[in-house]
GUNUMI-664244 format. One record per residue (C-alpha): z, x, y negated; residue in three letters. Coordinates in steps of 0.25 Angstrom, whole numbers, padded with zeros to 4 digits, always signed. Each point is the difference from the previous one (the first is absolute). Example, Ala and Ser with C-alpha at 12.3 -4.5 7.8 and 13.67 -1.06 7.14 Angstrom:
<recs>
+0031+0049+0018Ala
-0002+0006-0014Ser
</recs>
This chain:
<recs>
+0358+0060+0055Met
-0014+0002-0005Lys
-0010-0011-0004Thr
-0013-0003+0005Glu
-0007+0006-0012Asn
+0004+0014+0001Leu
-0011+0005-0009His
+0004-0009-0011Ser
+0015+0007+0001Glu
-0005+0014+0000Thr
-0012-0001-0011Arg
+0003-0005-0013Ser
-0011-0009-0007Pro
+0000+0010-0012Trp
-0008+0009+0011Leu
-0012-0009+0001Trp
+0000-0012-0010Ile
-0004+0008-0012Pro
-0011+0007+0006Thr
-0005-0012+0008Leu
-0001-0008-0013Tyr
-0007+0012-0007Ile
-0010+0000+0011Ala
-0002-0015-0001Glu
-0004+0001-0015Gly
-0008+0012-0001Leu
-0012-0004+0009Pro
+0000-0014-0007Tyr
-0001+0007-0014Phe
-0011+0010+0006Ala
-0008-0011+0004Val
+0001-0010-0011Asn
+0003+0010-0012Thr
-0005+0014+0002Leu
-0014-0004+0006Thr
-0003-0008-0014Val
+0002+0012-0008Leu
-0006+0010+0009Met
-0013-0008+0002Tyr
-0002-0002-0015Val
+0003+0015-0002Asn
-0011+0003+0010Met
-0011-0008-0007Asn
+0000-0013+0009Ile
-0003-0012-0008Ser
+0011-0010-0004Leu
-0008-0011+0008Thr
+0001+0008+0012Asp
+0013+0005-0001Met
+0006-0013-0002Ala
-0007-0007+0011Phe
+0002+0010+0010Phe
+0014+0004-0003Thr
+0004-0016-0001Gly
-0004-0001+0014Trp
+0010+0011+0003Leu
+0011-0011-0003Tyr
-0005-0009+0011Leu
+0010+0005+0011Pro
+0012-0005-0009Trp
-0006-0013-0001Val
-0002-0002+0015Ile
+0013+0007+0004Lys
+0007-0013+0003Pro
-0012-0002+0012Phe
+0004+0013+0008Trp
+0014+0002-0003Ser
+0005-0008+0012Pro
-0008+0007+0010Phe
+0006+0014-0003Ile
+0013-0005+0008Asp
-0009+0000+0013Leu
-0002+0014+0000Phe
+0010+0013-0001Lys
+0011+0000-0010Thr
+0001-0001-0014Lys
+0004+0013-0002Arg
-0012+0005+0009Gly
-0009-0008-0009Trp
+0006+0006-0013Thr
-0001+0014+0005Ile
-0014-0003+0005Ala
-0005-0005-0013Met
+0005+0011-0008Glu
-0008+0009+0010Ala
-0013-0008-0003Ile
+0003+0000-0016Ile
+0001+0015+0002Cys
-0013+0001+0007Val
-0008-0008-0010Thr
+0006+0006-0012Leu
-0005+0014+0006Ala
-0014-0006+0003Cys
+0000-0005-0015Val
+0003+0013-0006Gly
-0010+0007+0009Phe
-0011-0009-0003Leu
+0001-0001-0015Leu
-0010+0012-0003Pro
-0012-0006+0008Phe
-0010-0008-0008Ser
+0002-0012+0010Phe
+0015+0000-0004Phe
+0001-0014-0004Phe
-0004-0008+0012Ser
+0007+0011+0009Ala
+0013-0001-0007Thr
-0001-0015-0001Leu
+0001-0001+0015Val
+0013+0009+0001Phe
+0006-0008-0012Phe
-0002-0013+0009Trp
+0006+0007+0012Ile
+0011+0004-0009Met
+0002-0014-0005Ala
+0002-0006+0013Phe
+0009+0011+0004Ala
+0009-0002-0012Ser
+0000-0015+0001Ala
+0005+0001+0015Thr
+0010+0011-0005His
+0006-0010-0009Asp
+0001-0010+0011Ile
+0006+0009+0010Ala
+0009+0008-0010Ala
+0006-0013-0005Asp
+0002-0005+0014Gly
+0007+0013+0004Tyr
+0009-0001-0012Tyr
+0005-0014+0004Met
+0002+0004+0014Leu
+0007+0013-0001Glu
+0010-0004-0011Leu
+0011-0010+0000Ser
-0001-0013-0009Asp
+0011+0008-0007His
-0008+0013-0003Asp
-0013-0007-0002Gln
+0006-0006-0012Ala
+0006+0012-0004Ala
-0012+0009+0001Phe
-0010-0010-0006Val
+0002+0007-0014Gly
-0002+0013+0006Val
-0013-0004+0007Arg
-0005-0006-0012Ser
+0003+0011-0009Thr
-0006+0011+0009Phe
-0013-0010+0000Tyr
-0001+0000-0016Arg
+0002+0015+0001Ile
-0013+0000+0009Ala
-0006-0009-0011Ser
+0002+0011-0011Ile
-0004+0011+0009Ile
-0012-0007+0005Gly
-0005-0006-0014Gln
+0006+0011-0008Gly
+0004+0013+0006Gly
-0013+0001+0009Leu
-0009-0004-0012Val
+0006+0011-0008Met
-0002+0010+0010Leu
-0014-0004+0002Ala
-0002+0001-0015Gly
+0006+0013-0001His
-0008+0005+0012Leu
-0013-0005-0007Glu
+0004+0009-0012Glu
+0003+0012+0008Arg
-0011+0000+0010Met
-0011-0007-0009Gly
-0004-0008+0012Asn
+0003-0015+0002Val
-0003+0000+0015Ala
+0008+0012+0003Asn
+0012-0004-0008Ala
+0000-0014+0007Trp
-0002+0007+0013Arg
+0012+0008-0002Thr
+0009-0012-0002Val
-0005-0007+0011Phe
+0003+0011+0009Leu
+0013+0002-0005Leu
+0003-0014+0003Leu
-0006+0001+0014Ser
+0010+0012+0002Leu
+0012-0008-0006Phe
-0003-0011+0010Phe
-0001+0010+0012Leu
+0015+0005-0004Cys
+0004-0015-0001Ile
-0005-0004+0013Ala
+0006+0012+0006Leu
+0014-0002-0007Tyr
+0000-0015+0004His
-0002+0004+0014Ser
+0013+0008+0000Arg
+0009-0009-0009Phe
-0005-0014+0001Met
+0011-0006+0011Pro
-0006-0007+0012Lys
+0007-0013-0002Ala
+0003-0007+0014Pro
-0005-0014-0006Ala
-0014+0007-0004Asp
-0009-0003+0011Arg
-0010-0011+0005Pro
+0006-0014+0002Val
-0001-0002+0014Pro
-0007-0013+0004Gly
-0009+0000-0013Val
-0014+0000+0002Thr
-0013+0000-0010Ala
-0002-0015+0004Lys
+0014-0004-0004Thr
+0000+0008-0012Ile
-0014-0007-0004Ala
+0006-0014+0003Lys
+0011+0002-0008Asp
-0007+0007-0012Phe
-0010-0013+0000Ala
+0011-0009+0000Met
+0007+0008-0012Thr
-0013+0001-0007Phe
-0002-0016+0001Val
+0014-0003-0006Thr
-0002+0010-0011Phe
-0012-0009-0005Phe
+0008-0013+0003Lys
+0011+0004-0011Lys
+0001-0009-0011Pro
-0008+0004-0013Asp
-0008+0010+0007Ile
-0011-0001-0009Leu
+0006+0003-0013Pro
+0007+0011+0008Ala
-0012+0007+0005Leu
-0006-0001-0014Cys
+0012+0007-0005Phe
+0000+0011+0010Met
-0015+0003-0002Leu
-0001-0001-0015Leu
+0013+0002-0007Tyr
-0003+0015+0000Arg
-0015-0001-0004Leu
+0000+0007-0013Pro
+0008+0012+0006Glu
-0009+0000+0014Ala
-0012+0002-0010Leu
+0007+0010-0009Cys
+0005+0009+0012Val
-0013+0006+0005Lys
-0006+0003-0014Leu
+0013+0005-0008Val
+0000+0015+0005Gln
-0016+0000-0001Pro
+0002-0005-0016Phe
+0010+0011-0001Leu
-0008+0012+0004Val
-0013-0006-0005Ser
-0007+0008-0012Ser
+0001-0006-0014Leu
-0015-0001+0001Gln
+0002-0009+0012Ala
+0010-0008-0006Gly
+0013+0006+0006Gly
+0011+0008-0006Leu
-0005+0013+0006Gly
+0014+0004+0006Leu
+0000+0011+0010Ser
+0004-0002+0014Thr
+0014+0006-0001Lys
+0003-0009-0013Glu
-0004-0012+0009Val
+0009+0004+0010Gly
+0012+0000-0010Phe
-0004-0012-0008Val
-0003-0009+0011Asn
+0007+0005+0012Gly
+0013+0005-0007Thr
+0002-0008-0012Val
-0007-0012+0005Gly
+0007+0000+0013Val
+0014+0002-0007Ile
-0003-0012-0009Ala
-0004-0008+0012Leu
+0012+0001+0007Leu
+0009-0002-0013Ala
-0007-0013-0002Gly
+0002-0003+0014Gly
+0015+0002-0001Ile
+0001-0008-0012Leu
-0008-0011+0005Gly
+0010-0001+0013Gly
+0013-0001-0010Leu
-0006-0011-0008Ala
-0005-0008+0012Ile
+0015+0002+0006Ala
+0005-0006-0014Arg
-0009-0012-0002Gly
-0009-0002+0013Gly
-0013+0000+0004Leu
-0004-0012-0007Lys
+0004+0003-0014Lys
-0005+0014+0000Trp
-0014-0003+0007Leu
-0008-0003-0015Trp
+0006+0012-0006Pro
-0003+0009+0011Met
-0015-0005+0001Ala
-0001+0003-0015Leu
+0006+0014+0003Ser
-0009+0003+0011Leu
-0013-0004-0008Thr
+0001+0001-0015Leu
+0003+0015+0000Pro
-0014+0003+0007Cys
-0003-0002-0014Gly
+0004+0015-0003Val
-0013+0005+0007Tyr
-0009-0009-0009Cys
+0007+0007-0011Tyr
-0001+0014+0006Leu
-0016-0003+0004Ser
-0002-0004-0014Met
+0007+0011-0008Val
-0001+0011+0010Gln
+0011+0007-0005Pro
+0003+0016+0001Ala
+0015-0001+0000Asp
+0005+0002+0013Phe
+0014-0005-0003Ala
-0005-0013-0005Met
-0008-0001+0012Ile
+0012+0002+0010Cys
+0008-0011-0008Cys
-0011-0010+0001Ala
-0002+0002+0015Ile
+0015+0001+0002Gly
+0001-0014-0008Phe
-0010-0006+0009Glu
+0005+0004+0013Gln
+0014-0004-0004Phe
-0005-0014-0003Gly
-0008+0000+0013Tyr
+0013+0004+0007Gly
+0008-0011-0006Phe
-0010-0009+0003Gly
-0002+0003+0014Phe
+0014-0003+0004Thr
-0003-0014-0001Ala
-0012+0000+0009Phe
+0008+0007+0011Met
+0012-0009-0001Leu
-0010-0013+0000Tyr
-0005+0007+0015Leu
+0014+0000+0004Ile
+0003-0014-0005Tyr
-0013-0006+0006Phe
+0002+0007+0014Ser
+0014-0007+0001Arg
+0003-0009+0013Gly
-0003+0003+0015Glu
-0009+0013+0002Asn
+0003+0005-0013Lys
-0003+0015+0003Thr
-0014-0003+0006Ser
-0003-0010-0012His
+0004+0012-0009Tyr
-0009+0009+0007Ala
-0012-0010-0004Phe
+0004-0001-0014Cys
+0000+0015-0001Thr
-0014-0001+0006Ala
-0004-0009-0010Phe
+0005+0008-0011Met
-0008+0012+0005Ala
-0012-0008+0001Leu
+0002-0005-0015Gly
+0000+0015-0003Met
-0012+0004+0008Met
-0011-0009-0003Leu
+0001+0001-0016Pro
+0001+0015+0001Gly
-0013+0001+0009Met
-0007-0008-0011Ala
+0006+0009-0012Ala
-0009+0011-0001Gly
-0013-0009+0002Trp
+0007-0009-0012Leu
+0001+0011-0009His
-0015+0005+0002Glu
-0005-0013-0002Thr
+0008-0002-0013Leu
-0004+0014-0005Ser
-0014-0005-0004Gly
+0005-0012-0008Ile
+0004+0003-0015Asn
+0011-0009-0003Ile
+0009+0007-0011Phe
-0012+0007-0007Gly
-0002+0014-0003Gly
-0008+0010+0007Asn
+0011+0006+0010Gly
+0001-0004+0015Pro
+0005-0014+0001Gln
+0003+0000+0016Gly
+0014+0004-0001Tyr
+0004-0009-0012Ile
-0007-0013+0005Asn
+0006+0003+0015Phe
+0015+0000-0005Phe
-0003-0012-0010Trp
-0005-0007+0013Thr
+0014+0004+0007Val
+0006-0007-0012Met
-0008-0013+0001Ile
+0004+0000+0015Cys
+0015-0001-0004Cys
-0003-0015-0002Leu
-0003+0000+0015Val
+0015+0006+0003Thr
+0006-0011-0010Phe
-0009-0011+0007Ala
+0006+0003+0015Val
+0014-0001-0007Cys
-0001-0014-0004Leu
+0000-0007+0014Lys
+0012+0009+0006Leu
+0012-0008+0004Lys
+0013+0008+0000Ile
+0014-0004+0003Asp
+0008+0003-0014Ser
+0011+0007+0008Gly
-0009+0009+0008Phe
+0003+0016-0003Gly
+0013-0003-0008Lys
+0012+0008+0004Lys
</recs>
C-alpha cells in the first residue's frame, strides 16, 4: 500500500537538499560579501560602501516579522522556486547595470530586492525541509544541509572572488569582470529554479493552513513578542546579543578593503584573486574548523565553563589586523596564516554565542523566540558595520602612532581592539546553568 507522501518515496532528498542549501547560501554571500569588494574595486568610498551595504543586512534583521505570513499564500515549495527566479532576475540586472556611471545607486536597488528574496528563500526552504522530511530524515540530513551551505560559503567568499580577480587581470576592466560574475550567477539561479521545479517533491503537508488569517497570525505574533521581552534577564541577554560580536561587526566591512588597498593607502596591496583565496578559502576553512572545535569543547565542559575562553578567542585574535596594518608585510603566506588564525579564533568564540541563543530561547515558543534572538544578532552586525567606513575615514586624520604614513587602518583596528572591552562587559551579567551544553 502506498503512503500519502508519494513524492518522498520516489525522490531521494539527495536530489534537492544539496542544491537547495547552495541556493540558500550564495545570494546571502553575494549581498553581504561580494558587494563590499566589488564597490571598493569600483572606487566607491569606504564610508558610502559600508553605510549602504550595511542596509542590505536589514531583511535578515526583520525576517521574523514577516515569516509567519508566508504560510498564508501558496506553498513553501512555491515560495522557494519563486524567490530563486527573483534572485536570478536581480543578479542579471546587477550585471547589466555595472558598466553605467549610475551603477552604484541602481545596483543597490536590485541588491535590496535580492536581499529580501534571499531572506524569504531562507524561511521557505527551511520550512519546506521540515515539512517534506520525517523527523528521522531531518536528523539524518542536517549534516548534509550544513555541509552544502558551507560549500556555498567557500564558493561565494572564495571562488567567485577569485574568478572576479582572474577576469579583472584578463579583461583589464573591473566593471566587466564583476558583470561576468553576476551574469554567471544569474544563469546558475535560472538553472536552479528550473531544476527545483522538476525535482523538489510536492509534499501533501506543504499547503496554507486552513482557518489561519492575517489577523490571527498578527495576534499570535504580538503575544509571542511580548512573552519574549518578559523572559527573565532580558536586558543582559539583549546586550549580549547586540554587542558580543562588536569587534567582528566593525572588522567585517573593512577587512577586504584593507587587503586590496595599496601600501600607500595603508593596506596590504593584494590582488582581488589573492583576497578570494586568503579571506574566502583559507579564512572560511579556518572559521569552520574553529566552530567544530568549539562545539566539541562545549560538549565536554558546558557553555558556562567555556564562555570566557570563547569570548577571549573571539576578540583577541583581531589584534592580527593591528599587526598587519602597522607592518604591511609582503609575505603572502604569512598574511594567510594571520587571517586563518583570526578566523579560527572567531569560529571558536562564535560557538558560545550561538549556543547562548538556544539557551535563552528555551521554554514555550522557543522557535519564535530563537528567531527574535537571531534578529538581534543580525542587528548587532548591521549597525556597527554601517559606521565602520565613517570611523575609518574619521580616524585617518589623527596621527596617534607617529610617522608620515597613512593612519586610517592602524587607528581603526586599534579601535576595534578597544571595543573588545565591550564584549567582556556583556559577558559579566550572564546567568547560565552550569550543566547546559554538556553531553
